[in-house]
N, C-alpha and C positions, 0 to 999 in steps of 0.2 A: 504494500500500500504506500501511496505517496501523499504527503500533506505539505502545504505551504502556508505560512502565516507571516505577518508583518508586526513588528513590535518597536517600541521606542527604547528598549534595553539595548545596550551596546553588544556587538558580537561576542566580546570577551565575557560579558556578564551572562549572556545566554548559555555559553558553553560551560561556565562555572556552575550556573544554576542546574544545568542538565546533569552534571556530575553529582551534585548534591542530591537532586531528586532521585536519580536512578540508584544512587548509593543507599538512600533511605527506604526506597519502595520496591527494591528488587535485588536479586542476586546477580544481575548483569554486571559485567566488568568492562572497563575500557579496553578495547582490543587495539585500536589505532587512534592517534591524536595528532592533529596539526594545528596551526594557528587559526584555521577557519573551519575545522571539522572534528567530529568525534564519532567513533564507531563503538557501540556497545554490543556485547555478545554474551549469550548464556543459554541455558536449557530452554527458555521460553522464546528464543528467537534472536534476531539481529536488528539493530537500528542504527542508521547512519544519519547524523545531523550535519548540515552544512549551513554556514552563515556568511552574509556579506552585508556591507553598509551601502545604502543607495538613497539619495534624496532625503537624508536626515532620519531614515528608518532602517531597521535591520530586517533583512529577509531571512527567514528560517525555513529551511527545507529538510524534511524528514522522510526517509525511505525505510520501510520495514520489510522483512521477508515473510510476513504472515498476514492473513486477513484479520478480522476481529474475533475475539473469543477468549478473554482472560489470558492474554499473551502480551508480547512486546508492543503490538499495535495499540492496545488499550492504554498501556503506560505512556506511550508516545503522545497519544491524543490528550491524556490527562496532563502531561507536562506542558504541551502547547497551550492548554487552557490557562495555566499559571502565568503565562507571559502577557495575558490580556490587561492586567492591572499592575501598576507600579505600587510598591509599598514603601 
């Protein structure tokens, strides 16, 4: 599954928030990490996050290797929802 959202969080903040979120809510571990992407992997699936800054907003793209059903896709969607509001 593929998802895209736009947020006012910086790309660096999005990736740090993703690490915290997946660390707290899953057994997924970081498999690969660059300055603009993260890949998480584990028994429930694989999720790739890519971020870039454009026009004052951060584009967040997520691709998972599963459809929906208590797996990595559900977690990815939950994480994207957390980016909607700044605290």
